[in-house]
N, C-alpha and C positions, 0 to 999 in steps of 0.2 A: 521547436526542433523536432519533438517526437511527432507532431502533425505532419511535418515536412518528411520524415522518415516514412510514415504510414502511406502518404500520398505516393512517394517513389515505390514502396513495396507493392501496393495494388496495382501501380501502372505496369511495374515489371511482371506481376502475376498475370494480367491480361495479355501482355505481349507474349510471354512464354507459353500461355495456354494456346494461343493461336498458333504459334511455332510448332508446339507438340502435336496439335491436331493435324497441322499440315504435314508433318513428318510421318505420323501414323498412316494418313491417306496416301502419301507417296508410297510408303512401304507396301500397303495393301495392293495399291495399283501395279506395282512392280511384280508383286507375287502373282497377279492375275496375267502378267505379260503385257500390260498395256504401257509400262514405262520401263522397258527392259534395259534401257541405257543406264538406268540407276541401280540396276541390280549388282551387288557386290559379286566380283568374280569368284568362281568355285575354288580357286586355290588360295583364297584369303586364310589368314590364320585362324583356328578355332582356339577356344578359351575354355579351360575347365578349372573352376575355382572350388576348392574343397575346404570347408570350414568346420573344424571340431568345436565342441561346445564345453568350455571349462577345462581344456586341456593344459596342463601345466608345461613350463619351459623344459622341465627335465623328465618328461614322460615318454620321450622316444629314445631308442638306443643311440641314434646318431647325435642326440643332445645329451647323452650322459647316463640314461637309465640302464640299470643292470638287472632289474626284475621284469620289465616289460620288454617283450621282444617285438620289434617292428621291422622285419626284414625287407618289406616292400617300400616303406618310407625311407629306410636306410639306403636302399638301392636308387630310390628317386634322388636322393641327396648326392649319391655318388656319380649319378648321371646328370646332375644339374648343380645348382648352388644352394648353399645353406646360408641364411642370414642370421647374424648373431644378435642384432640390435634392432629388432622389428617390434613395433608397438601397436597394441590395440587399446580399447578403453576398459574401465573397470568392470562393466556389466554388459549384458548381451544386447539389449535394444540400441544403446548408444553405439556400440561397436558395429552393428549391422548397418546402422544409418550411415556411419562413417564410411564403411566399406562401399556401399552402393551409391553413394552420393559424392565421394571424394572431398567431403567437407567435415569440419568439426561439428559434432552432433548438436552443439548449441545453436548453430546456424538453422538447423531444421527444426528445432524445438524437441528433438527426440532425446531427451536428457535422462530419462530414467526407464526402468523396465515397465512395460505395458502389461495390463492384466486382461484376462478374458472379458468379453461383453463390454469393454471400455469404449466409450464414444470419443476416441482420440487415436491418431495414427499418423503415418507419413502424409505430408501435405501434397496436394496436386501441384504446388509449386515446384517441388522438387523433381529433378530428373535423374532417374536412377540409371545404374550401368546397363540394365536390361533395356531401358528405353533408348539409351544412346546407341547400343549396338544393334537393336531392332531397327532403328532408322537407317542403319548401314546395310540392311538386308540380312541380318542374322536371325537364325531361329534361336529362341530363347527359352530356357526352362529353370525353374526353381524346384528342386527336389529335396525336401527336408524342412527344417524349422525356419519359418519366416520372422516372426516376432517384430513386425513394424506395424501392427494393429490388427485387431481381430475382426472387426466389421469388414463386410465385402469391399466397401468402397476403399479400404486401405489395404487390400489384398494384393498378392503378386500378380494375378491376372489383370489387375487394373493399373499396375506400375511397371510394365514393361516385359512381363514374362508370359509368353503364349501358353505355356503348360506349367501347371503346378501339382505336385504330389507331396503331401506332407502336412505339418502342423502349423497352427497360427501363433503358437506361443509355447512357453517351456512345459516340459512333460510333468512337472510337479504342481502345476496351477489347477487343482482340481478340488479345491475346498467346497464342500457341500454347504457348510455353514454360512457362506457368503454368496450362495447361489451360483458358484462356478460350475459349469457343465462337466461332464466326463470329457476325458481327453479326446479330441476329435481329429480324425484323419481325413483329409480332403483329397479329392482328385479335381483339379480346378476349383470350382466354387460349390461342389457338391460334397456333403458329408458321406463317406463310404464306410466308416467304422467308428463306433462310439460305444464303450471306450476303445481307443487304439490298443492293439496288442504290441506292446513295446518291445518284447523279447526279439521280434523279428523285423523291427523298424530298419536297422542297418542293412539287413539282407535285402529287404523290399526296396529300400532306396537305391541299392546297387543295381538291382534288376531294372528299375525304372530308368536309371541313368544310362545303362547299356542299351535299352530299348530306344531312348531318345537319340543316342548317337547313331543307332542303326537307321532310324527314320530320317536322319538328317546328314548322313555321311557324304552326300553328294553336293552339299551347300554349307557355308559356314555357320557355325553354331557356337553359342554360349551356354554352357552348362554350369550351373550354380548349385552346388550340393553342401548345404549346411547341415551336417549331421546333428541328430538329437543327442548323441552320446559324446563324452562321458558325463553329461549332467545327471544329477540325481532326479528320481530314483534310477539307479544303474540297472541296465538290462543287457543281455546278451543271449544269442540263439544257443540251442543245445550243443552245436558243434563247438562252440568257444567257451561255454560256462564251465568253470572249474579248471580251466587249463593254464592260467597264468598264476605264478607264485605270488603275485601282487593282489590276488583275490578278484572280486567282481569288477572292481574298477579296471584292473588290468585285462580281464576278459573283454570288456567293452572296447578298450583302446586297441587291443590285438584284432578285434573284429573290424574295427575302422581300417587298420592296416591292411587286413585282407581285402576290404572293399577297394581301397586305393590300388592294390595290385591287380584286382579284377578289372577295374576301369583302365588302367595303363595297358593292360594286356589286350583289352577290346580295342583300344586306339591303334595299337600296333598290328594286330591281326587284320584290321580293316583298312591298312595303309595310311592311317591318319597320324602316326606317331610323330613324324618330323615336321608335321604342319599344325601341331597343337602345343600352346602354352598351357601348362598345368601347374597350378600354384596350390600348395596346402599350407593352412595356418589354423589359428584358433581365435575366438572371440574375446578371450581375457585369460587370465591365469587360473590356477586351480582353485576350487572351492576351499573355504577354510573349515578345517575340522571343528565341529561343535557336538553338542549332546545329540543333535539331530542329523548331522552329516559325519557319519562314522568313516567313510571311505572317500578319499580325495586324492588328487594328483600331487606332484612335486614341483616346486617352483624353481628347482635346481639351486644355484648359489644365492638366490635372491630373497629379500625379505618380503613378508606379506603374501597376499593372494587375492582372489577375486573380491571385488568391492573396495579395494584400496588403490591408491595411486603410488604405493611402493613398487619397485621393479617386478616383485613377484605377481602383482595384480595386473600388470600392463605389458610387460615383455613376454612375448609369446614365440614359439618356433615358427619358421617360415621356410618353406623349400619351394623352388621354382625350377622347372625342367622344360626345356625346349630344344630338343635335339638339333644340332647344326647352327644354332644360334647362341645358346648358353654353354659356356665351357663346362666340362664335367668335373666334379669333385672339388669344386671351389668354396671356400668359406669367406663370406664377406663381412667386413666390419664397417659399420657406418649407420647412422639413424635412418630408419624407413618406417613406414606405418601402413595400416589398412587403407588409409586415405589415398595412398600412392597407386594403388591397384587401379582405380578409375582412370587417371590420366595415362598410366602404362598401357592398359588395354585400348584405350582409344587411340593412342598414337600408333600402335601396331595395326590397328584396324583402319589407320588413315582417315580417321574422323577428325572433327573439331570439337573442343570443349565447349559446354553450354555457357551462355552468357551470364554468368554470376560468379561469385567468389568460389574458386576451387582451391582447397588448401593443400591437396595432394600434389606431388611432382611426379613426372614420368621417371621410372627406374630403368628404362630400356638400356641406356649406356652403362648404368650400375650393374645390373644383372648380367650383361654381356661382358663384365669386367674390363670395361674401356675407360670409365671414369669413377671418380668416388661418388658417393651418394649425394644427390642434390639437397638433401635435407640437412639442415645445420642446427635446427632447434625442433623441439617437441614440446607441446603444452598439454599437461595432464589435467584434463577437465574431468571432474565427478559432479553429476548433476549440472546445474548452471554455473557452478564456481571453479574457477582455476585454482587447483591445489598445488601445483608444481610447475617448474620449468627446467628443461634441459637444454644446454648449449655446450657442444663438444663433450668432454668428459665430465663437465659439472652439472650437478642437479641441485636446484634450490626449491625447498618445500615452504610454503605459506600456510597450508592447511593439512592436517593429517587425520588418519583415524588409527585407533589402537585396538588391540584385542582384549577383551575382558577375561576374567578368570575362568569362564566356561568356553572360551574361544569366540564368543559373539563380538562383532565390531561395535566399537563405540560410535556415538554420534560424532561428526566432524568437529574438531577443534582447532582454532587458529593457534599457530606457533606464537610464543611469546615474542620471539625473534626469528626470523627465517633460519631454517637449518640447511646447511650446505654439505653436500657429499661429493666426493671424487669417484665416479663410478669405475674409472679404470683401476684405481688402487682398492676400492672399497665397494665391490658390487653389492654387498649385502647391507649397504647404507646403515652402518653401525657407528660410524666415527663422525660426528658433526664437527666440521672444521670452519664454521663461519667466522669465529672469532679470529682465526689465523689468516683469513683471506677476505677482509672487508671489501677490497676492490672488486672481487669476483661477486660478492653478494650484491654490490651496487650495480654492476654490470648486468647481471641476470634479472634484477629487479627492473631495471630500465627496459630490457627486452620484454619482460612480461607486460609492463605498463603500455608499452607502444603497441604490443599485439592486441591487448584488451581494447584499445582505442579503436581497432578495426572490426571489432566483433559486434555484430547486430543480430541479436537472438531472433529465432523464429518464434511462432506462438508456442508457449510452454504448456505442457499438460497440467491438469489439476493436481493437487497433492495425492500421494498414493493412497492414503487412508480413505479418500473419498470413493475409491473403486470398491471398497467393501460395503458401501451403503447400497440398499436396494435401488 
């Protein structure tokens, strides 16, 4: 059976490589004016995707923060929609893989955080959102933290992004004892600063983003801006340092809010405002405080944080703004996730989805407040294992991680029996009601088993400890 799967996998790999090469060639010829009929009309919708790093559900004013001031994101929410049940994955590489492929991370094999100089990254088999939109005639840019592979073959320039300015991995991955290099800032495939000056990264990302908009304001574009902050080590420019009552963490978040305001203002001043869908979200919940992480965000009313499949680790803020299409000031309830962004953008760009399993669903009717969310379940993967499943208001845990006495996360442990929580009544996941609802436990267990039967993992990375070897 495994041999048959591998034969099918490699057959699909060769087929999709040919299709990808053809699409890139078509895009190039269209740019040269030789296939003008394939050029996307200049009035096509632009996309701006803004992704914070380790931002908690409760870190924005519009999501309940009283200590961190985010007036620009608050205004974005008032002019668009705010999603209350939006999901990411527990750590950054899996979330970025899900976001850019529309698939559960296990399908791409990107199940854990990748390290510097690691000979592993996003597969050529995967088609990213950048590649899909580039084939539609879009100019594409990734400005910020990539984290889908450090080697150039895994970099953004080779996976659908014509312009890249940023980091290949997290800003704390600089351990000299394991031969990790200083943090490197890239422009496309050239190192331009090492070590990168982190205090001004948000400021420089913003400048590069506006410059990209200016270069492409007469044609459709996709701007993907995954911020480095507020991942530790925290940093902020002199203008914001010491301003927030929530300390340096608050300073970093408020500078991101400033950046969002600058980008939205740039779109408006250039007449692109009503023709651009802008989405802001986070890659996972806030870091958990330990003896090494003193400052971190707030998960709102939820339990846990980054690295866990409790709601605090996976439920993140999400704001979408598209004047004239999305109703202003609406708060939406209903399951949605990072994976849904891929099919949503492709539908709006009038493209077609790649010929492989796409787990995300288009949210166009949902964010336009015309229909309920098309997502009815969410499967909480951590690494290659399914930890929990949600269906409606019910969430069933099979595996969980706990915090130790110093805040560190334990190794995953299987629940002696599945734990059941009603998220509508108990968003903090404190009251296990499995014994009171055996029928719900059985139903969600069946949903999980059925979904697992459809899951064909991609090539998985080696164990993380091997990355520390020479």
